All heavy atoms as a GROMACS GRO file, in nm:
protein
  533
    1MET      N    1   2.540  -1.124  -1.157
    1MET     CA    2   2.435  -1.026  -1.169
    1MET      C    3   2.413  -0.956  -1.036
    1MET      O    4   2.408  -1.027  -0.931
    1MET     CB    5   2.305  -1.097  -1.213
    1MET     CG    6   2.198  -1.001  -1.259
    1MET     SD    7   2.072  -1.097  -1.344
    1MET     CE    8   1.940  -0.980  -1.326
    2PRO      N    9   2.396  -0.820  -1.027
    2PRO     CA   10   2.385  -0.756  -0.899
    2PRO      C   11   2.250  -0.779  -0.836
    2PRO      O   12   2.152  -0.816  -0.907
    2PRO     CB   13   2.403  -0.603  -0.936
    2PRO     CG   14   2.368  -0.602  -1.082
    2PRO     CD   15   2.407  -0.729  -1.139
    3LYS      N   16   2.243  -0.754  -0.706
    3LYS     CA   17   2.118  -0.770  -0.635
    3LYS      C   18   2.026  -0.659  -0.679
    3LYS      O   19   2.064  -0.548  -0.714
    3LYS     CB   20   2.141  -0.756  -0.483
    3LYS     CG   21   2.221  -0.868  -0.422
    3LYS     CD   22   2.235  -0.844  -0.275
    3LYS     CE   23   2.318  -0.949  -0.209
    3LYS     NZ   24   2.343  -0.921  -0.065
    4MET      N   25   1.891  -0.687  -0.669
    4MET     CA   26   1.793  -0.581  -0.696
    4MET      C   27   1.776  -0.497  -0.571
    4MET      O   28   1.780  -0.546  -0.458
    4MET     CB   29   1.654  -0.649  -0.727
    4MET     CG   30   1.650  -0.708  -0.868
    4MET     SD   31   1.488  -0.781  -0.897
    4MET     CE   32   1.380  -0.634  -0.885
    5LYS      N   33   1.761  -0.365  -0.593
    5LYS     CA   34   1.745  -0.278  -0.479
    5LYS      C   35   1.597  -0.258  -0.456
    5LYS      O   36   1.517  -0.254  -0.550
    5LYS     CB   37   1.807  -0.143  -0.512
    5LYS     CG   38   1.957  -0.138  -0.498
    5LYS     CD   39   2.002   0.004  -0.498
    5LYS     CE   40   2.157   0.001  -0.478
    5LYS     NZ   41   2.208   0.142  -0.475
    6THR      N   42   1.557  -0.247  -0.333
    6THR     CA   43   1.420  -0.218  -0.291
    6THR      C   44   1.388  -0.071  -0.320
    6THR      O   45   1.472   0.017  -0.285
    6THR     CB   46   1.400  -0.249  -0.144
    6THR    OG1   47   1.429  -0.387  -0.124
    6THR    CG2   48   1.255  -0.223  -0.103
    7ASN      N   49   1.276  -0.043  -0.371
    7ASN     CA   50   1.233   0.095  -0.393
    7ASN      C   51   1.195   0.155  -0.260
    7ASN      O   52   1.109   0.102  -0.186
    7ASN     CB   53   1.114   0.097  -0.489
    7ASN     CG   54   1.062   0.236  -0.515
    7ASN    OD1   55   1.010   0.302  -0.428
    7ASN    ND2   56   1.075   0.279  -0.637
    8SER      N   57   1.262   0.267  -0.220
    8SER     CA   58   1.239   0.321  -0.088
    8SER      C   59   1.095   0.368  -0.066
    8SER      O   60   1.045   0.353   0.047
    8SER     CB   61   1.334   0.443  -0.068
    8SER     OG   62   1.468   0.399  -0.071
    9GLY      N   63   1.032   0.427  -0.165
    9GLY     CA   64   0.894   0.468  -0.151
    9GLY      C   65   0.802   0.352  -0.131
    9GLY      O   66   0.711   0.360  -0.050
   10ALA      N   67   0.827   0.244  -0.198
   10ALA     CA   68   0.737   0.125  -0.190
   10ALA      C   69   0.754   0.062  -0.053
   10ALA      O   70   0.653   0.010   0.002
   10ALA     CB   71   0.771   0.025  -0.304
   11LYS      N   72   0.871   0.057  -0.004
   11LYS     CA   73   0.890  -0.012   0.126
   11LYS      C   74   0.822   0.061   0.240
   11LYS      O   75   0.785   0.001   0.343
   11LYS     CB   76   1.040  -0.041   0.153
   11LYS     CG   77   1.115   0.068   0.225
   11LYS     CD   78   1.260   0.023   0.243
   11LYS     CE   79   1.347   0.139   0.259
   11LYS     NZ   80   1.489   0.114   0.247
   12LYS      N   81   0.807   0.196   0.225
   12LYS     CA   82   0.735   0.273   0.323
   12LYS      C   83   0.584   0.260   0.313
   12LYS      O   84   0.512   0.276   0.407
   12LYS     CB   85   0.772   0.424   0.311
   12LYS     CG   86   0.917   0.452   0.340
   12LYS     CD   87   0.954   0.590   0.306
   12LYS     CE   88   1.102   0.611   0.303
   12LYS     NZ   89   1.143   0.739   0.250
   13ARG      N   90   0.534   0.229   0.194
   13ARG     CA   91   0.388   0.226   0.169
   13ARG      C   92   0.322   0.088   0.174
   13ARG      O   93   0.200   0.084   0.193
   13ARG     CB   94   0.361   0.286   0.029
   13ARG     CG   95   0.385   0.435   0.024
   13ARG     CD   96   0.369   0.483  -0.120
   13ARG     NE   97   0.371   0.630  -0.126
   13ARG     CZ   98   0.484   0.703  -0.123
   13ARG    NH1   99   0.604   0.645  -0.122
   13ARG    NH2  100   0.476   0.833  -0.131
   14PHE      N  101   0.397  -0.019   0.159
   14PHE     CA  102   0.334  -0.149   0.148
   14PHE      C  103   0.391  -0.245   0.249
   14PHE      O  104   0.505  -0.231   0.292
   14PHE     CB  105   0.357  -0.207   0.008
   14PHE     CG  106   0.302  -0.122  -0.101
   14PHE    CD1  107   0.387  -0.055  -0.189
   14PHE    CD2  108   0.166  -0.111  -0.123
   14PHE    CE1  109   0.342   0.025  -0.290
   14PHE    CE2  110   0.117  -0.033  -0.225
   14PHE     CZ  111   0.202   0.035  -0.308
   15GLN      N  112   0.307  -0.339   0.293
   15GLN     CA  113   0.352  -0.444   0.385
   15GLN      C  114   0.303  -0.580   0.328
   15GLN      O  115   0.197  -0.586   0.268
   15GLN     CB  116   0.286  -0.424   0.523
   15GLN     CG  117   0.334  -0.300   0.594
   15GLN     CD  118   0.258  -0.284   0.728
   15GLN    OE1  119   0.152  -0.348   0.752
   15GLN    NE2  120   0.306  -0.193   0.813
   16ILE      N  121   0.379  -0.680   0.356
   16ILE     CA  122   0.339  -0.817   0.307
   16ILE      C  123   0.277  -0.887   0.422
   16ILE      O  124   0.326  -0.889   0.534
   16ILE     CB  125   0.466  -0.897   0.263
   16ILE    CG1  126   0.549  -0.819   0.161
   16ILE    CG2  127   0.427  -1.032   0.207
   16ILE    CD1  128   0.480  -0.791   0.028
   17THR      N  129   0.161  -0.948   0.396
   17THR     CA  130   0.093  -1.028   0.504
   17THR      C  131   0.150  -1.169   0.511
   17THR      O  132   0.233  -1.204   0.427
   17THR     CB  133  -0.059  -1.035   0.474
   17THR    OG1  134  -0.076  -1.111   0.346
   17THR    CG2  135  -0.123  -0.902   0.460
   18GLY      N  136   0.109  -1.240   0.605
   18GLY     CA  137   0.159  -1.377   0.625
   18GLY      C  138   0.122  -1.472   0.506
   18GLY      O  139   0.194  -1.568   0.477
   19THR      N  140   0.010  -1.441   0.444
   19THR     CA  141  -0.031  -1.524   0.328
   19THR      C  142   0.028  -1.476   0.194
   19THR      O  143  -0.004  -1.534   0.092
   19THR     CB  144  -0.188  -1.522   0.316
   19THR    OG1  145  -0.230  -1.386   0.300
   19THR    CG2  146  -0.249  -1.590   0.437
   20GLY      N  147   0.109  -1.366   0.197
   20GLY     CA  148   0.174  -1.324   0.080
   20GLY      C  149   0.101  -1.212   0.005
   20GLY      O  150   0.149  -1.163  -0.098
   21LYS      N  151  -0.015  -1.168   0.057
   21LYS     CA  152  -0.080  -1.056  -0.003
   21LYS      C  153  -0.014  -0.926   0.038
   21LYS      O  154   0.067  -0.921   0.132
   21LYS     CB  155  -0.228  -1.051   0.048
   21LYS     CG  156  -0.306  -1.165  -0.004
   21LYS     CD  157  -0.449  -1.161   0.051
   21LYS     CE  158  -0.530  -1.281   0.005
   21LYS     NZ  159  -0.663  -1.288   0.065
   22ILE      N  160  -0.042  -0.817  -0.031
   22ILE     CA  161   0.020  -0.688  -0.002
   22ILE      C  162  -0.086  -0.592   0.054
   22ILE      O  163  -0.189  -0.575  -0.001
   22ILE     CB  164   0.085  -0.628  -0.131
   22ILE    CG1  165   0.184  -0.724  -0.188
   22ILE    CG2  166   0.145  -0.497  -0.098
   22ILE    CD1  167   0.236  -0.684  -0.320
   23LYS      N  168  -0.053  -0.535   0.173
   23LYS     CA  169  -0.138  -0.445   0.240
   23LYS      C  170  -0.102  -0.299   0.202
   23LYS      O  171   0.017  -0.271   0.183
   23LYS     CB  172  -0.128  -0.454   0.392
   23LYS     CG  173  -0.207  -0.561   0.451
   23LYS     CD  174  -0.222  -0.554   0.603
   23LYS     CE  175  -0.114  -0.490   0.682
   23LYS     NZ  176  -0.129  -0.497   0.828
   24ARG      N  177  -0.204  -0.213   0.191
   24ARG     CA  178  -0.179  -0.072   0.168
   24ARG      C  179  -0.281   0.010   0.241
   24ARG      O  180  -0.383  -0.039   0.287
   24ARG     CB  181  -0.193  -0.043   0.018
   24ARG     CG  182  -0.330  -0.054  -0.032
   24ARG     CD  183  -0.349  -0.001  -0.172
   24ARG     NE  184  -0.487  -0.017  -0.221
   24ARG     CZ  185  -0.584   0.066  -0.200
   24ARG    NH1  186  -0.567   0.177  -0.133
   24ARG    NH2  187  -0.708   0.039  -0.251
   25LYS      N  188  -0.250   0.139   0.263
   25LYS     CA  189  -0.340   0.228   0.324
   25LYS      C  190  -0.421   0.302   0.221
   25LYS      O  191  -0.379   0.306   0.104
   25LYS     CB  192  -0.265   0.334   0.407
   25LYS     CG  193  -0.201   0.273   0.534
   25LYS     CD  194  -0.177   0.375   0.639
   25LYS     CE  195  -0.305   0.428   0.697
   25LYS     NZ  196  -0.294   0.488   0.832
   26HIS      N  197  -0.534   0.352   0.256
   26HIS     CA  198  -0.619   0.429   0.166
   26HIS      C  199  -0.565   0.568   0.144
   26HIS      O  200  -0.505   0.627   0.236
   26HIS     CB  201  -0.761   0.437   0.219
   26HIS     CG  202  -0.843   0.313   0.204
   26HIS    ND1  203  -0.902   0.279   0.086
   26HIS    CD2  204  -0.871   0.220   0.292
   26HIS    CE1  205  -0.965   0.160   0.103
   26HIS    NE2  206  -0.950   0.120   0.231
   27ALA      N  207  -0.589   0.629   0.031
   27ALA     CA  208  -0.552   0.766   0.002
   27ALA      C  209  -0.663   0.858   0.054
   27ALA      O  210  -0.772   0.812   0.102
   27ALA     CB  211  -0.535   0.783  -0.148
   28TYR      N  212  -0.636   0.985   0.047
   28TYR     CA  213  -0.733   1.091   0.079
   28TYR      C  214  -0.763   1.100   0.226
   28TYR      O  215  -0.874   1.139   0.268
   28TYR     CB  216  -0.862   1.077  -0.002
   28TYR     CG  217  -0.838   1.068  -0.146
   28TYR    CD1  218  -0.865   0.951  -0.217
   28TYR    CD2  219  -0.787   1.176  -0.218
   28TYR    CE1  220  -0.843   0.941  -0.352
   28TYR    CE2  221  -0.764   1.166  -0.353
   28TYR     CZ  222  -0.792   1.046  -0.423
   28TYR     OH  223  -0.767   1.038  -0.555
   29LYS      N  224  -0.672   1.065   0.314
   29LYS     CA  225  -0.694   1.070   0.462
   29LYS      C  226  -0.601   1.165   0.528
   29LYS      O  227  -0.596   1.176   0.650
   29LYS     CB  228  -0.676   0.932   0.522
   29LYS     CG  229  -0.707   0.915   0.669
   29LYS     CD  230  -0.855   0.934   0.698
   29LYS     CE  231  -0.896   0.905   0.840
   29LYS     NZ  232  -0.819   0.919   0.950
   30SER      N  233  -0.525   1.248   0.452
   30SER     CA  234  -0.420   1.326   0.513
   30SER      C  235  -0.463   1.472   0.541
   30SER      O  236  -0.419   1.531   0.638
   30SER     CB  237  -0.291   1.324   0.428
   30SER     OG  238  -0.322   1.372   0.294
   31HIS      N  239  -0.540   1.538   0.454
   31HIS     CA  240  -0.578   1.674   0.478
   31HIS      C  241  -0.710   1.704   0.413
   31HIS      O  242  -0.770   1.618   0.346
   31HIS     CB  243  -0.471   1.774   0.424
   31HIS     CG  244  -0.442   1.759   0.279
   31HIS    ND1  245  -0.503   1.841   0.189
   31HIS    CD2  246  -0.368   1.676   0.209
   31HIS    CE1  247  -0.459   1.810   0.066
   31HIS    NE2  248  -0.378   1.705   0.076
   32ILE      N  249  -0.765   1.822   0.437
   32ILE     CA  250  -0.901   1.864   0.395
   32ILE      C  251  -1.004   1.764   0.443
   32ILE      O  252  -1.079   1.703   0.370
   32ILE     CB  253  -0.908   1.883   0.238
   32ILE    CG1  254  -0.793   1.968   0.188
   32ILE    CG2  255  -1.042   1.955   0.202
   32ILE    CD1  256  -0.787   1.979   0.036
   33LEU      N  257  -0.998   1.741   0.576
   33LEU     CA  258  -1.087   1.638   0.634
   33LEU      C  259  -1.222   1.693   0.683
   33LEU      O  260  -1.312   1.617   0.713
   33LEU     CB  261  -1.013   1.568   0.748
   33LEU     CG  262  -0.884   1.497   0.712
   33LEU    CD1  263  -0.812   1.451   0.838
   33LEU    CD2  264  -0.909   1.385   0.617
   34THR      N  265  -1.231   1.828   0.689
   34THR     CA  266  -1.355   1.884   0.736
   34THR      C  267  -1.478   1.860   0.653
   34THR      O  268  -1.587   1.845   0.704
   34THR     CB  269  -1.338   2.036   0.762
   34THR    OG1  270  -1.292   2.090   0.637
   34THR    CG2  271  -1.239   2.068   0.862
   35LYS      N  272  -1.461   1.848   0.522
   35LYS     CA  273  -1.576   1.827   0.434
   35LYS      C  274  -1.605   1.681   0.415
   35LYS      O  275  -1.707   1.645   0.349
   35LYS     CB  276  -1.551   1.896   0.301
   35LYS     CG  277  -1.431   1.842   0.217
   35LYS     CD  278  -1.430   1.907   0.080
   35LYS     CE  279  -1.334   2.022   0.076
   35LYS     NZ  280  -1.314   2.070  -0.060
   36LYS      N  281  -1.524   1.590   0.468
   36LYS     CA  282  -1.550   1.452   0.452
   36LYS      C  283  -1.626   1.399   0.573
   36LYS      O  284  -1.604   1.443   0.686
   36LYS     CB  285  -1.414   1.370   0.442
   36LYS     CG  286  -1.339   1.411   0.317
   36LYS     CD  287  -1.198   1.356   0.312
   36LYS     CE  288  -1.127   1.412   0.194
   36LYS     NZ  289  -0.986   1.399   0.204
   37SER      N  290  -1.721   1.306   0.552
   37SER     CA  291  -1.803   1.258   0.657
   37SER      C  292  -1.724   1.167   0.754
   37SER      O  293  -1.620   1.112   0.718
   37SER     CB  294  -1.925   1.182   0.600
   37SER     OG  295  -1.875   1.058   0.538
   38LYS      N  296  -1.778   1.152   0.874
   38LYS     CA  297  -1.713   1.067   0.973
   38LYS      C  298  -1.701   0.925   0.917
   38LYS      O  299  -1.601   0.860   0.937
   38LYS     CB  300  -1.796   1.064   1.101
   38LYS     CG  301  -1.781   1.183   1.183
   38LYS     CD  302  -1.860   1.172   1.314
   38LYS     CE  303  -1.852   1.294   1.397
   38LYS     NZ  304  -1.924   1.274   1.527
   39LYS      N  305  -1.805   0.881   0.853
   39LYS     CA  306  -1.809   0.741   0.802
   39LYS      C  307  -1.699   0.723   0.697
   39LYS      O  308  -1.627   0.620   0.696
   39LYS     CB  309  -1.947   0.712   0.737
   39LYS     CG  310  -1.960   0.572   0.679
   39LYS     CD  311  -2.099   0.556   0.618
   39LYS     CE  312  -2.114   0.423   0.555
   39LYS     NZ  313  -2.248   0.410   0.496
   40ARG      N  314  -1.683   0.820   0.610
   40ARG     CA  315  -1.585   0.812   0.501
   40ARG      C  316  -1.444   0.812   0.560
   40ARG      O  317  -1.360   0.733   0.521
   40ARG     CB  318  -1.601   0.932   0.407
   40ARG     CG  319  -1.505   0.934   0.289
   40ARG     CD  320  -1.552   1.046   0.199
   40ARG     NE  321  -1.448   1.078   0.104
   40ARG     CZ  322  -1.446   1.185   0.028
   40ARG    NH1  323  -1.542   1.281   0.044
   40ARG    NH2  324  -1.355   1.205  -0.065
   41LYS      N  325  -1.421   0.904   0.658
   41LYS     CA  326  -1.285   0.911   0.721
   41LYS      C  327  -1.259   0.782   0.796
   41LYS      O  328  -1.137   0.736   0.799
   41LYS     CB  329  -1.280   1.030   0.815
   41LYS     CG  330  -1.276   1.162   0.739
   41LYS     CD  331  -1.256   1.282   0.834
   41LYS     CE  332  -1.383   1.318   0.905
   41LYS     NZ  333  -1.369   1.446   0.974
   42ARG      N  334  -1.354   0.724   0.864
   42ARG     CA  335  -1.332   0.605   0.936
   42ARG      C  336  -1.298   0.489   0.844
   42ARG      O  337  -1.203   0.414   0.870
   42ARG     CB  338  -1.465   0.565   1.014
   42ARG     CG  339  -1.449   0.457   1.115
   42ARG     CD  340  -1.573   0.454   1.203
   42ARG     NE  341  -1.698   0.429   1.136
   42ARG     CZ  342  -1.795   0.519   1.132
   42ARG    NH1  343  -1.781   0.635   1.195
   42ARG    NH2  344  -1.904   0.495   1.063
   43LYS      N  345  -1.365   0.480   0.728
   43LYS     CA  346  -1.335   0.372   0.638
   43LYS      C  347  -1.197   0.390   0.569
   43LYS      O  348  -1.133   0.293   0.537
   43LYS     CB  349  -1.441   0.366   0.529
   43LYS     CG  350  -1.572   0.305   0.581
   43LYS     CD  351  -1.671   0.289   0.465
   43LYS     CE  352  -1.799   0.224   0.519
   43LYS     NZ  353  -1.787   0.083   0.545
   44LEU      N  354  -1.154   0.513   0.553
   44LEU     CA  355  -1.022   0.541   0.493
   44LEU      C  356  -0.909   0.507   0.588
   44LEU      O  357  -0.798   0.492   0.547
   44LEU     CB  358  -1.012   0.690   0.454
   44LEU     CG  359  -1.098   0.729   0.332
   44LEU    CD1  360  -1.088   0.881   0.315
   44LEU    CD2  361  -1.054   0.662   0.202
   45GLY      N  362  -0.944   0.494   0.715
   45GLY     CA  363  -0.839   0.466   0.814
   45GLY      C  364  -0.788   0.325   0.813
   45GLY      O  365  -0.683   0.295   0.860
   46HIS      N  366  -0.869   0.232   0.757
   46HIS     CA  367  -0.833   0.090   0.760
   46HIS      C  368  -0.742   0.055   0.642
   46HIS      O  369  -0.740   0.120   0.543
   46HIS     CB  370  -0.962   0.010   0.750
   46HIS     CG  371  -1.056   0.028   0.863
   46HIS    ND1  372  -1.023  -0.009   0.992
   46HIS    CD2  373  -1.180   0.080   0.872
   46HIS    CE1  374  -1.128   0.020   1.070
   46HIS    NE2  375  -1.223   0.078   0.999
   47PHE      N  376  -0.669  -0.052   0.666
   47PHE     CA  377  -0.583  -0.109   0.556
   47PHE      C  378  -0.673  -0.188   0.461
   47PHE      O  379  -0.777  -0.233   0.495
   47PHE     CB  380  -0.481  -0.200   0.615
   47PHE     CG  381  -0.365  -0.128   0.672
   47PHE    CD1  382  -0.357  -0.090   0.806
   47PHE    CD2  383  -0.252  -0.101   0.595
   47PHE    CE1  384  -0.252  -0.024   0.861
   47PHE    CE2  385  -0.142  -0.031   0.648
   47PHE     CZ  386  -0.144   0.005   0.782
   48THR      N  387  -0.621  -0.205   0.342
   48THR     CA  388  -0.687  -0.288   0.240
   48THR      C  389  -0.578  -0.363   0.163
   48THR      O  390  -0.463  -0.338   0.182
   48THR     CB  391  -0.778  -0.208   0.150
   48THR    OG1  392  -0.849  -0.296   0.069
   48THR    CG2  393  -0.696  -0.110   0.061
   49THR      N  394  -0.618  -0.459   0.082
   49THR     CA  395  -0.517  -0.528   0.004
   49THR      C  396  -0.507  -0.470  -0.136
   49THR      O  397  -0.604  -0.406  -0.185
   49THR     CB  398  -0.555  -0.679  -0.008
   49THR    OG1  399  -0.687  -0.691  -0.061
   49THR    CG2  400  -0.549  -0.750   0.124
   50VAL      N  401  -0.395  -0.487  -0.195
   50VAL     CA  402  -0.366  -0.439  -0.333
   50VAL      C  403  -0.433  -0.530  -0.432
   50VAL      O  404  -0.444  -0.657  -0.408
   50VAL     CB  405  -0.214  -0.436  -0.356
   50VAL    CG1  406  -0.176  -0.412  -0.500
   50VAL    CG2  407  -0.147  -0.332  -0.267
   51LYS      N  408  -0.484  -0.478  -0.542
   51LYS     CA  409  -0.547  -0.554  -0.647
   51LYS      C  410  -0.445  -0.653  -0.708
   51LYS      O  411  -0.323  -0.622  -0.713
   51LYS     CB  412  -0.606  -0.463  -0.754
   51LYS     CG  413  -0.707  -0.368  -0.703
   51LYS     CD  414  -0.837  -0.435  -0.676
   51LYS     CE  415  -0.942  -0.336  -0.636
   51LYS     NZ  416  -1.038  -0.384  -0.541
   52LYS      N  417  -0.492  -0.764  -0.756
   52LYS     CA  418  -0.411  -0.866  -0.815
   52LYS      C  419  -0.327  -0.810  -0.936
   52LYS      O  420  -0.216  -0.848  -0.956
   52LYS     CB  421  -0.501  -0.984  -0.860
   52LYS     CG  422  -0.432  -1.107  -0.893
   52LYS     CD  423  -0.386  -1.182  -0.766
   52LYS     CE  424  -0.333  -1.317  -0.795
   52LYS     NZ  425  -0.267  -1.374  -0.684
   53VAL      N  426  -0.390  -0.719  -1.009
   53VAL     CA  427  -0.328  -0.660  -1.128
   53VAL      C  428  -0.200  -0.587  -1.093
   53VAL      O  429  -0.098  -0.589  -1.169
   53VAL     CB  430  -0.427  -0.564  -1.199
   53VAL    CG1  431  -0.365  -0.494  -1.314
   53VAL    CG2  432  -0.554  -0.638  -1.236
   54ASP      N  433  -0.196  -0.523  -0.976
   54ASP     CA  434  -0.082  -0.439  -0.938
   54ASP      C  435   0.026  -0.517  -0.858
   54ASP      O  436   0.135  -0.463  -0.834
   54ASP     CB  437  -0.131  -0.318  -0.857
   54ASP     CG  438  -0.229  -0.237  -0.932
   54ASP    OD1  439  -0.209  -0.216  -1.054
   54ASP    OD2  440  -0.326  -0.190  -0.869
   55GLU      N  441  -0.006  -0.636  -0.811
   55GLU     CA  442   0.085  -0.708  -0.725
   55GLU      C  443   0.222  -0.734  -0.788
   55GLU      O  444   0.326  -0.721  -0.717
   55GLU     CB  445   0.024  -0.842  -0.681
   55GLU     CG  446  -0.064  -0.833  -0.562
   55GLU     CD  447  -0.109  -0.968  -0.507
   55GLU    OE1  448  -0.050  -1.071  -0.549
   55GLU    OE2  449  -0.202  -0.964  -0.426
   56LYS      N  450   0.227  -0.766  -0.916
   56LYS     CA  451   0.352  -0.797  -0.979
   56LYS      C  452   0.447  -0.677  -0.978
   56LYS      O  453   0.564  -0.696  -0.942
   56LYS     CB  454   0.327  -0.842  -1.127
   56LYS     CG  455   0.450  -0.889  -1.199
   56LYS     CD  456   0.417  -0.927  -1.340
   56LYS     CE  457   0.540  -0.969  -1.420
   56LYS     NZ  458   0.507  -0.994  -1.557
   57ASN      N  459   0.398  -0.558  -1.009
   57ASN     CA  460   0.479  -0.443  -1.007
   57ASN      C  461   0.526  -0.404  -0.870
   57ASN      O  462   0.647  -0.368  -0.851
   57ASN     CB  463   0.401  -0.318  -1.068
   57ASN     CG  464   0.381  -0.331  -1.216
   57ASN    OD1  465   0.470  -0.388  -1.284
   57ASN    ND2  466   0.273  -0.277  -1.263
   58ILE      N  467   0.447  -0.419  -0.766
   58ILE     CA  468   0.482  -0.384  -0.634
   58ILE      C  469   0.584  -0.486  -0.581
   58ILE      O  470   0.683  -0.446  -0.516
   58ILE     CB  471   0.355  -0.376  -0.541
   58ILE    CG1  472   0.269  -0.258  -0.586
   58ILE    CG2  473   0.398  -0.356  -0.394
   58ILE    CD1  474   0.136  -0.254  -0.528
   59LYS      N  475   0.568  -0.609  -0.611
   59LYS     CA  476   0.664  -0.711  -0.564
   59LYS      C  477   0.798  -0.683  -0.633
   59LYS      O  478   0.902  -0.707  -0.566
   59LYS     CB  479   0.613  -0.851  -0.592
   59LYS     CG  480   0.508  -0.894  -0.495
   59LYS     CD  481   0.467  -1.040  -0.514
   59LYS     CE  482   0.363  -1.082  -0.405
   59LYS     NZ  483   0.323  -1.219  -0.418
   60ARG      N  484   0.797  -0.640  -0.755
   60ARG     CA  485   0.928  -0.606  -0.815
   60ARG      C  486   0.991  -0.488  -0.748
   60ARG      O  487   1.112  -0.486  -0.726
   60ARG     CB  488   0.901  -0.570  -0.962
   60ARG     CG  489   1.033  -0.559  -1.045
   60ARG     CD  490   1.016  -0.524  -1.186
   60ARG     NE  491   0.939  -0.626  -1.260
   60ARG     CZ  492   0.829  -0.602  -1.338
   60ARG    NH1  493   0.786  -0.482  -1.355
   60ARG    NH2  494   0.769  -0.700  -1.401
   61GLN      N  495   0.917  -0.392  -0.709
   61GLN     CA  496   0.968  -0.272  -0.639
   61GLN      C  497   1.022  -0.313  -0.499
   61GLN      O  498   1.114  -0.253  -0.451
   61GLN     CB  499   0.861  -0.168  -0.621
   61GLN     CG  500   0.829  -0.096  -0.751
   61GLN     CD  501   0.720   0.007  -0.736
   61GLN    OE1  502   0.639   0.000  -0.639
   61GLN    NE2  503   0.715   0.105  -0.821
   62LEU      N  504   0.959  -0.414  -0.440
   62LEU     CA  505   1.002  -0.455  -0.306
   62LEU      C  506   1.116  -0.564  -0.323
   62LEU      O  507   1.157  -0.621  -0.223
   62LEU     CB  508   0.885  -0.515  -0.230
   62LEU     CG  509   0.770  -0.422  -0.196
   62LEU    CD1  510   0.656  -0.495  -0.133
   62LEU    CD2  511   0.821  -0.314  -0.099
   63ALA      N  512   1.164  -0.584  -0.444
   63ALA     CA  513   1.275  -0.674  -0.468
   63ALA      C  514   1.244  -0.820  -0.428
   63ALA      O  515   1.330  -0.890  -0.378
   63ALA     CB  516   1.404  -0.625  -0.410
   64MET      N  517   1.117  -0.859  -0.446
   64MET     CA  518   1.079  -0.996  -0.408
   64MET      C  519   1.102  -1.088  -0.526
   64MET      O  520   1.133  -1.206  -0.506
   64MET     CB  521   0.933  -1.000  -0.361
   64MET     CG  522   0.912  -0.926  -0.232
   64MET     SD  523   0.740  -0.927  -0.179
   64MET     CE  524   0.712  -1.103  -0.150
   65LYS      N  525   1.083  -1.044  -0.648
   65LYS     CA  526   1.110  -1.121  -0.768
   65LYS      C  527   1.129  -1.030  -0.888
   65LYS      O  528   1.074  -0.929  -0.897
   65LYS     CB  529   1.000  -1.216  -0.794
   65LYS     CG  530   1.003  -1.340  -0.706
   65LYS     CD  531   0.899  -1.441  -0.746
   65LYS     CE  532   0.900  -1.558  -0.650
   65LYS     NZ  533   0.802  -1.654  -0.676
   0.00000   0.00000   0.00000
């Protein structure tokens, strides 16, 4: 059986933490920033973890299982 290939888009967007969780960046931080408040832009700058529901699909794209 051939090896699974990693999805190129997924490998650029997600990182695995030491505990096995998946980190992602927030959306809506790239353009049209003038109408967004400082607080909102600041919060969008931080990383967050992926929901448990989506982890299986992302791990499959990253060829983890």
